MITOR-553742 format. One record per residue: z, y, x of N, C-alpha, C in turn; residue number from 1. Coordinates in steps of 0.02 Angstrom, whole numbers, plus 50000, padded with zeros to 5 digits. Layout:
REM residues N
> Z/Y/X/Z/Y/X/Z/Y/X/NUM $
...
This chain:
REM residues 233
> 50376/49293/49392/50436/49330/49432/50441/49386/49458/1 $
> 50493/49431/49476/50495/49510/49490/50553/49520/49527/2 $
> 50524/49562/49576/50568/49542/49637/50572/49616/49679/3 $
> 50607/49646/49716/50621/49719/49747/50658/49684/49809/4 $
> 50639/49695/49847/50669/49647/49918/50682/49703/49957/5 $
> 50754/49693/49969/50781/49747/50040/50744/49733/50093/6 $
> 50765/49789/50144/50748/49805/50199/50795/49781/50241/7 $
> 50813/49710/50236/50911/49697/50277/50894/49611/50298/8 $
> 50823/49588/50304/50808/49529/50338/50812/49487/50285/9 $
> 50842/49491/50244/50847/49437/50193/50813/49435/50135/10 $
> 50750/49441/50141/50680/49442/50104/50657/49392/50139/11 $
> 50581/49389/50111/50544/49314/50133/50532/49350/50205/12 $
> 50516/49293/50265/50521/49284/50309/50436/49262/50336/13 $
> 50413/49266/50378/50336/49241/50417/50356/49161/50394/14 $
> 50419/49120/50424/50398/49058/50446/50392/49019/50357/15 $
> 50425/49072/50317/50430/49048/50269/50327/49071/50215/16 $
> 50329/49096/50262/50249/49116/50198/50213/49069/50177/17 $
> 50206/49011/50206/50144/48957/50189/50180/48908/50136/18 $
> 50245/48935/50113/50275/48885/50051/50283/48917/50017/19 $
> 50228/48963/50000/50255/49027/49953/50187/49044/49914/20 $
> 50134/48997/49927/50059/48995/49892/50061/48967/49838/21 $
> 50089/48927/49795/50078/48890/49745/50073/48938/49684/22 $
> 50090/48987/49680/50069/49035/49634/50054/49115/49650/23 $
> 50001/49155/49622/49966/49213/49635/50032/49259/49676/24 $
> 50034/49295/49700/50066/49342/49717/50052/49413/49714/25 $
> 50091/49483/49685/50050/49525/49670/50103/49589/49726/26 $
> 50095/49609/49791/50134/49660/49814/50117/49715/49772/27 $
> 50176/49755/49741/50166/49810/49740/50189/49879/49778/28 $
> 50153/49929/49789/50194/49973/49803/50168/50033/49809/29 $
> 50238/50090/49783/50235/50170/49758/50258/50185/49798/30 $
> 50214/50250/49816/50209/50316/49875/50233/50399/49866/31 $
> 50228/50390/49787/50220/50466/49768/50289/50481/49756/32 $
> 50324/50552/49772/50396/50590/49756/50395/50589/49701/33 $
> 50334/50595/49655/50341/50615/49566/50381/50533/49523/34 $
> 50422/50533/49505/50451/50482/49451/50405/50454/49427/35 $
> 50374/50502/49393/50316/50505/49333/50233/50516/49367/36 $
> 50227/50504/49409/50163/50536/49454/50117/50470/49417/37 $
> 50056/50501/49421/50010/50495/49384/49973/50414/49422/38 $
> 49982/50414/49499/49975/50350/49533/50014/50289/49531/39 $
> 50098/50322/49502/50125/50256/49485/50121/50231/49400/40 $
> 50107/50286/49376/50078/50248/49294/50034/50227/49314/41 $
> 49965/50239/49341/49912/50199/49320/49942/50112/49377/42 $
> 49953/50131/49411/49978/50073/49466/50026/50020/49398/43 $
> 50080/50043/49362/50101/49998/49313/50070/49973/49286/44 $
> 50021/50011/49242/49971/49967/49195/49931/49911/49214/45 $
> 49914/49925/49278/49887/49873/49305/49949/49811/49324/46 $
> 49995/49839/49359/50043/49771/49374/50058/49733/49303/47 $
> 50055/49791/49271/50079/49743/49191/50040/49698/49169/48 $
> 49958/49700/49167/49917/49658/49167/49906/49616/49205/49 $
> 49911/49618/49247/49922/49561/49338/49992/49526/49299/50 $
> 50041/49527/49271/50091/49488/49235/50068/49466/49186/51 $
> 50019/49492/49155/50034/49474/49078/49962/49404/49088/52 $
> 49924/49408/49143/49873/49371/49145/49883/49313/49211/53 $
> 49975/49302/49231/49977/49285/49292/50056/49265/49263/54 $
> 50062/49256/49198/50119/49232/49180/50176/49191/49238/55 $
> 50162/49141/49280/50167/49109/49319/50198/49136/49384/56 $
> 50156/49185/49406/50148/49252/49457/50223/49248/49493/57 $
> 50197/49258/49560/50255/49294/49590/50253/49386/49601/58 $
> 50286/49420/49589/50292/49512/49581/50345/49541/49626/59 $
> 50324/49550/49681/50363/49583/49702/50352/49660/49711/60 $
> 50415/49708/49696/50394/49776/49710/50422/49813/49771/61 $
> 50398/49874/49779/50425/49908/49831/50412/49995/49818/62 $
> 50459/50012/49804/50463/50097/49808/50479/50142/49865/63 $
> 50427/50143/49887/50439/50179/49989/50465/50237/49981/64 $
> 50484/50281/49898/50522/50335/49916/50594/50326/49905/65 $
> 50612/50275/49851/50687/50264/49859/50704/50194/49891/66 $
> 50673/50174/49933/50677/50140/49984/50641/50142/50048/67 $
> 50648/50208/50065/50603/50222/50136/50593/50162/50211/68 $
> 50563/50156/50211/50528/50118/50285/50548/50161/50345/69 $
> 50585/50130/50382/50589/50187/50435/50538/50197/50502/70 $
> 50526/50264/50526/50463/50264/50545/50473/50195/50622/71 $
> 50426/50178/50647/50404/50147/50710/50478/50182/50767/72 $
> 50496/50158/50812/50507/50179/50864/50508/50149/50922/73 $
> 50537/50168/50995/50478/50137/51057/50493/50052/51054/74 $
> 50551/50030/51031/50543/49952/51031/50515/49913/50997/75 $
> 50460/49946/50943/50419/49926/50909/50346/49929/50945/76 $
> 50338/49994/50987/50284/49993/51048/50285/49948/51078/77 $
> 50329/49927/51114/50346/49876/51153/50329/49787/51119/78 $
> 50324/49787/51075/50334/49729/51034/50258/49725/51040/79 $
> 50220/49778/51014/50156/49771/51011/50121/49787/51078/80 $
> 50144/49803/51144/50111/49792/51197/50114/49725/51224/81 $
> 50167/49682/51202/50167/49622/51233/50127/49582/51179/82 $
> 50131/49610/51122/50064/49559/51081/50001/49573/51102/83 $
> 49976/49622/51128/49896/49636/51161/49905/49605/51239/84 $
> 49965/49622/51272/49961/49580/51320/49943/49484/51337/85 $
> 49987/49480/51289/49982/49404/51283/49938/49375/51237/86 $
> 49892/49435/51201/49838/49405/51158/49884/49366/51105/87 $
> 49939/49374/51068/49938/49347/51018/49932/49372/50963/88 $
> 49892/49314/50939/49849/49354/50854/49866/49329/50780/89 $
> 49922/49252/50820/49946/49223/50742/50008/49272/50733/90 $
> 50017/49285/50665/50071/49327/50645/50122/49287/50644/91 $
> 50124/49228/50651/50170/49181/50646/50219/49175/50708/92 $
> 50184/49209/50777/50213/49197/50838/50219/49256/50868/93 $
> 50204/49324/50818/50234/49378/50860/50298/49394/50854/94 $
> 50343/49340/50825/50420/49340/50857/50416/49342/50926/95 $
> 50376/49291/50972/50379/49286/51035/50370/49338/51069/96 $
> 50364/49414/51034/50346/49470/51098/50416/49504/51087/97 $
> 50464/49449/51042/50525/49511/51022/50598/49477/51106/98 $
> 50607/49516/51133/50642/49485/51194/50703/49550/51209/99 $
> 50708/49602/51178/50782/49646/51221/50818/49643/51129/100 $
> 50870/49670/51124/50905/49694/51062/50891/49758/51039/101 $
> 50851/49787/51066/50821/49836/51041/50762/49814/51011/102 $
> 50712/49772/51028/50673/49760/50985/50664/49692/50956/103 $
> 50725/49673/50935/50746/49620/50876/50777/49676/50804/104 $
> 50786/49717/50842/50823/49788/50801/50771/49786/50762/105 $
> 50711/49825/50796/50660/49829/50766/50598/49766/50724/106 $
> 50613/49737/50756/50603/49651/50727/50619/49644/50643/107 $
> 50673/49663/50635/50713/49650/50564/50711/49686/50530/108 $
> 50662/49738/50543/50626/49784/50505/50558/49762/50470/109 $
> 50528/49761/50525/50472/49724/50540/50442/49645/50487/110 $
> 50496/49599/50493/50464/49555/50470/50461/49540/50393/111 $
> 50514/49550/50363/50525/49548/50290/50462/49590/50275/112 $
> 50441/49641/50288/50371/49687/50259/50328/49650/50271/113 $
> 50293/49623/50342/50245/49588/50380/50241/49524/50326/114 $
> 50286/49485/50311/50295/49425/50284/50278/49429/50212/115 $
> 50310/49487/50159/50284/49490/50080/50190/49514/50092/116 $
> 50178/49530/50140/50114/49574/50149/50059/49522/50162/117 $
> 50103/49453/50213/50048/49393/50231/50029/49356/50168/118 $
> 50113/49356/50112/50090/49305/50052/50062/49324/50019/119 $
> 50064/49379/50003/50009/49411/49945/49939/49408/49955/120 $
> 49923/49380/49855/49859/49359/49856/49828/49444/49845/121 $
> 49869/49499/49826/49853/49545/49793/49887/49594/49806/122 $
> 49871/49654/49843/49913/49711/49842/49893/49758/49821/123 $
> 49927/49805/49778/49922/49851/49728/49957/49909/49769/124 $
> 49937/49965/49784/49965/50037/49822/49973/50087/49759/125 $
> 50012/50117/49752/50019/50160/49716/50005/50254/49759/126 $
> 49967/50285/49766/49960/50352/49816/49936/50385/49789/127 $
> 49950/50440/49791/49952/50517/49776/49911/50550/49820/128 $
> 49870/50602/49838/49845/50643/49876/49896/50704/49914/129 $
> 49920/50708/49969/49954/50738/49998/49927/50774/50043/130 $
> 49916/50864/50052/49891/50875/50096/49831/50859/50144/131 $
> 49781/50818/50085/49705/50802/50101/49711/50728/50104/132 $
> 49784/50684/50146/49800/50626/50159/49849/50601/50111/133 $
> 49864/50545/50149/49933/50497/50107/49993/50531/50140/134 $
> 50063/50517/50097/50109/50516/50091/50154/50490/50148/135 $
> 50188/50536/50189/50227/50502/50226/50261/50425/50218/136 $
> 50280/50417/50174/50305/50371/50150/50268/50313/50167/137 $
> 50206/50305/50132/50140/50242/50125/50149/50226/50222/138 $
> 50151/50282/50241/50106/50299/50295/50155/50248/50366/139 $
> 50230/50269/50337/50295/50235/50390/50270/50167/50401/140 $
> 50267/50151/50306/50243/50063/50291/50189/50035/50342/141 $
> 50143/50085/50320/50074/50059/50369/50092/50046/50454/142 $
> 50138/50097/50469/50139/50082/50541/50178/50013/50564/143 $
> 50221/50006/50533/50272/49936/50532/50239/49900/50504/144 $
> 50191/49884/50491/50161/49813/50473/50089/49809/50499/145 $
> 50068/49846/50555/49994/49831/50565/49994/49836/50651/146 $
> 50000/49760/50653/49983/49749/50725/49905/49722/50751/147 $
> 49892/49740/50817/49828/49717/50833/49781/49636/50815/148 $
> 49721/49658/50784/49686/49596/50760/49720/49551/50717/149 $
> 49759/49611/50675/49778/49566/50628/49722/49534/50567/150 $
> 49745/49505/50538/49696/49505/50468/49721/49484/50380/151 $
> 49672/49503/50341/49717/49514/50269/49679/49470/50235/152 $
> 49694/49422/50194/49660/49400/50139/49661/49417/50079/153 $
> 49716/49443/50046/49727/49494/49995/49688/49523/49971/154 $
> 49685/49556/49888/49625/49593/49881/49656/49651/49870/155 $
> 49637/49710/49883/49681/49769/49889/49667/49823/49824/156 $
> 49693/49832/49788/49680/49894/49739/49736/49936/49731/157 $
> 49709/50024/49745/49753/50065/49765/49721/50113/49697/158 $
> 49787/50121/49669/49782/50184/49632/49795/50241/49638/159 $
> 49728/50292/49638/49767/50343/49685/49759/50406/49616/160 $
> 49785/50470/49647/49807/50523/49607/49780/50595/49644/161 $
> 49760/50640/49637/49751/50712/49689/49733/50743/49631/162 $
> 49777/50834/49662/49787/50899/49634/49724/50910/49615/163 $
> 49653/50893/49658/49583/50940/49633/49526/50855/49619/164 $
> 49472/50896/49624/49429/50844/49641/49374/50839/49707/165 $
> 49409/50755/49740/49349/50778/49813/49315/50715/49788/166 $
> 49275/50685/49743/49252/50616/49722/49153/50649/49763/167 $
> 49120/50592/49766/49061/50619/49807/49020/50661/49773/168 $
> 48987/50717/49834/48965/50785/49766/48993/50838/49764/169 $
> 49081/50814/49773/49110/50890/49763/49103/50928/49816/170 $
> 49136/51001/49827/49131/51050/49876/49185/51025/49931/171 $
> 49214/50986/49873/49287/50955/49948/49281/50903/49957/172 $
> 49240/50865/49934/49228/50780/49993/49248/50775/50051/173 $
> 49219/50837/50099/49209/50806/50162/49329/50818/50168/174 $
> 49336/50863/50156/49414/50850/50136/49438/50795/50113/175 $
> 49422/50731/50079/49469/50691/50085/49485/50650/50129/176 $
> 49551/50652/50147/49551/50610/50204/49614/50571/50170/177 $
> 49610/50545/50095/49653/50496/50062/49620/50437/50057/178 $
> 49563/50418/50023/49531/50357/50007/49482/50357/50083/179 $
> 49468/50398/50112/49418/50388/50165/49449/50355/50203/180 $
> 49529/50369/50241/49598/50351/50271/49600/50275/50261/181 $
> 49612/50244/50186/49630/50205/50160/49587/50133/50200/182 $
> 49527/50177/50156/49478/50119/50174/49439/50105/50252/183 $
> 49473/50145/50302/49432/50146/50379/49490/50076/50380/184 $
> 49551/50128/50386/49620/50069/50383/49599/49997/50367/185 $
> 49604/49990/50306/49611/49937/50295/49540/49878/50325/186 $
> 49483/49942/50334/49437/49885/50369/49436/49888/50448/187 $
> 49439/49909/50473/49480/49928/50530/49538/49888/50571/188 $
> 49579/49867/50540/49639/49853/50551/49662/49771/50514/189 $
> 49624/49772/50465/49637/49708/50421/49572/49656/50410/190 $
> 49513/49690/50416/49445/49662/50416/49458/49638/50349/191 $
> 49454/49690/50305/49450/49697/50222/49394/49759/50202/192 $
> 49351/49734/50214/49294/49786/50183/49307/49812/50109/193 $
> 49329/49789/50052/49295/49813/49994/49384/49838/49974/194 $
> 49402/49884/49959/49455/49911/49929/49441/49935/49865/195 $
> 49473/49922/49818/49448/49944/49749/49498/50001/49723/196 $
> 49488/50072/49717/49491/50128/49700/49496/50163/49633/197 $
> 49556/50171/49600/49574/50171/49535/49596/50251/49552/198 $
> 49552/50313/49525/49582/50373/49535/49584/50419/49475/199 $
> 49621/50453/49474/49658/50519/49428/49642/50572/49463/200 $
> 49581/50607/49450/49596/50696/49477/49608/50751/49435/201 $
> 49606/50787/49456/49627/50890/49430/49695/50861/49417/202 $
> 49734/50839/49440/49814/50834/49418/49828/50919/49407/203 $
> 49837/50960/49451/49836/51001/49463/49845/51070/49392/204 $
> 49765/51042/49350/49749/51088/49297/49807/51061/49244/205 $
> 49863/51026/49250/49919/51039/49207/49950/51082/49209/206 $
> 49950/51123/49263/50014/51179/49285/49969/51219/49312/207 $
> 49914/51245/49335/49890/51295/49392/49857/51323/49345/208 $
> 49886/51397/49310/49825/51420/49264/49748/51412/49290/209 $
> 49760/51425/49362/49677/51438/49376/49644/51386/49376/210 $
> 49661/51329/49363/49626/51277/49341/49630/51243/49254/211 $
> 49641/51286/49231/49655/51258/49155/49565/51249/49122/212 $
> 49526/51269/49164/49442/51242/49131/49435/51171/49150/213 $
> 49489/51136/49187/49477/51058/49218/49507/51029/49181/214 $
> 49536/51052/49124/49606/50993/49101/49553/50950/49074/215 $
> 49507/50949/49026/49458/50912/49002/49442/50864/49042/216 $
> 49428/50865/49111/49398/50825/49163/49454/50781/49187/217 $
> 49508/50838/49211/49571/50762/49207/49583/50728/49156/218 $
> 49594/50741/49090/49591/50697/49044/49561/50625/49038/219 $
> 49490/50665/49061/49435/50602/49067/49457/50547/49125/220 $
> 49479/50582/49182/49483/50547/49233/49547/50501/49217/221 $
> 49596/50527/49176/49645/50461/49134/49630/50427/49112/222 $
> 49586/50440/49056/49554/50388/49016/49525/50336/49047/223 $
> 49480/50360/49102/49450/50304/49144/49484/50268/49178/224 $
> 49535/50287/49201/49563/50260/49270/49597/50194/49206/225 $
> 49632/50207/49159/49663/50148/49102/49595/50113/49096/226 $
> 49544/50129/49067/49503/50090/49035/49473/50043/49102/227 $
> 49462/50063/49150/49472/50032/49222/49514/49962/49234/228 $
> 49591/49986/49239/49612/49969/49263/49631/49887/49192/229 $
> 49615/49889/49151/49605/49843/49102/49563/49809/49096/230 $
> 49496/49841/49136/49459/49771/49125/49445/49746/49194/231 $
> 49479/49777/49252/49507/49730/49332/49534/49665/49302/232 $
> 49579/49649/49241/49608/49596/49232/49578/49548/49199/233 $
């Protein structure tokens, strides 16, 4: 079953999370501004393989570019402060920190996003590198769903793309704030120590004449990524 959930408070809710675990659930996010970007392409291949392997599974898709998640506002920070002050660690109780009309409006955005995340057995994120880091579209989603002392049991898979080469041993490795940021985020905020990355590199070699010599490296990277997502299922 496939679904694209609207940001209108009418999707999955936290109170329903416990009733949705009879079948595996894949939550798939895309954050590339390119409709045909490599992070989307590789992610779609993974999602297709997952659905084939889980014909009765639940598949939820969010395009964070077509359906942007709003940035957090002051009301969100007030909810977060109350969660900290009152030591609320159960996600099912975060609503108790919602006490003003402005906070209720902020919670209407947060709740469906958080509920579908917590109900997911797997989280798949398609993410390109923008300016050495992640797109603002993904960061907005991250900020909305992240509360103190959260825990996530879902398997996390990232299909990544970047214009150059930033892997171990490359000159630009220290400038990688894409993979490193996401690993640190999931470990630090959701206690997820293992995040699987499938990365396509040297995408700019397709358009930049100065990088034409690296085009085969890019093609090899795409082939390896496709092989990896096939093996992961």
